[in-house]
N, C-alpha and C positions, 0 to 999 in steps of 0.2 A: 661334809668335809670340817673337819675340826678348826676348831679359830685360833687364831696365832696369841702368842701372849702378848700384852701391851707394850713397848718398847721402855724399856729403861733409859729416865731420864734422869738418875740420880747416882752419884757416886759408888752405891753400896755395893752394885752389880760387879760380880769378876770377871763374868763374861756374859754376851749376847752373841745372838742368831739371828738373822732375817732371811727371808723369803725374799731377795729383790722382787723376780718377778711378778709377786704377788703383791709388793709395795708399789710398783709401778703402774700396776692393773686398779688399784684401789684409787692411787693419784689421778687416773683417768676418769672412775666416776664422778670426780667432785670438778669438771668443768662444767661448765667455763670459770678460766679461770681470772682473778685478776691481774691485768699488766699480762697474760698470755703464758704465764709460770707459776710453778706449785712447789714449795718446798716444805718437807719435813723433816723434822731432827727424828734421826733414827737412834742415838745415842749421845748421852752428854755427860762428860765429867769436867773437872778443874782443869783440865789441863790437853783433852782432846774430847772431837766431836765429830760425829757426821751426819751429815745430811743428804737424802735422797731431794734431787731436783729433779725436775720435768718442765720443758718448754715447749709449748708451739712455736712452729714456723714462722720464723723472722721476729720470734720476740726477743727483746734484749733484756738484759740488766745490767744496767749503768755503772760507768767508772765506780770501784771500789776497791779496797784493799783489807786486808785479814792482817791481825797484829803477829799471829803465826805462819808457819808453815802449812802450805796446804798442797793438796794432791786431787786431782781432777780424775775418776775414771769415767769415760764414756761406756754406759752399758747396752743404749739403742741411741741411733740417728747420728747424728753431726754438729755440732759447733764450732763457732771460730774464737777466739779468745787471743783480745789485743792486748798486751802489753811490754813496755820500754820500747814502744816504735815499732814492735812487729808485729806480724799476725800469725798465727797457730792455728791449722787446722784441724779438727781432732776429729775422730770417726770411731764409731764404736770398737771396744775392745784395747782404744788409746788409753794409755796414762800419762798426765802431765802434771809435773810437779812447781811450784813458785814459793821464792824465798819470802819470808814476811814482808810487809808494809809496801810491797809492789802493788802500784794502781792498775788494773784490768776491768776490761769489760768483754761481757759475751752476749754471743749471738747465737741465735739455732739457725741454721742451714737447712734442718727437717723437723720435725717433732722429731725431740730428742729425750733422755733422761742419764744425768750424771751422778755420780755419787763423790758428792763432795767430802772429803776429811781436813782437820785442824787440826795441829799439834800448836797448842802456846807454850809460850818461853817461860821459866819462872817469873812468878810477881814482880821479881827484882828486877829483872830485866824490863817485862811491860810497863814499870814503872818510869822507867828511865828513856821509854822512847818520850822523843820532842812533840809528838802530834798529843797524847796523852796529857799533857800538861803538868807533869810533873819531875822533869829534868831540871838539870842545875841551869 
């Protein structure tokens, strides 16, 4: 089988293509994972990022936030996402979006894999966010 090209991590790429089944299988080969999860950045640009996250059943990603809009596309398994005092159970083929700066946590209800995308606002908007310490 031919090897895949390395993941583009620089803004020079005009496009990128990934075999997500293969990426998930490759992440499974790296077990045991610290804290029960594994993340691999597939694509990174100044305003956009794509990360494949694999989680073992019952593992958690503690409460956090992103400064940009995110989407979570469940590829395998099921996760529970808690945000703004609401619980969202997401299964394979679900797509969930979250506005910038909303705190959330994630728990794997079963062995799972999902694609996280983050789209950052322009740098002047980022600088205005209070928690970044650059605001008025």
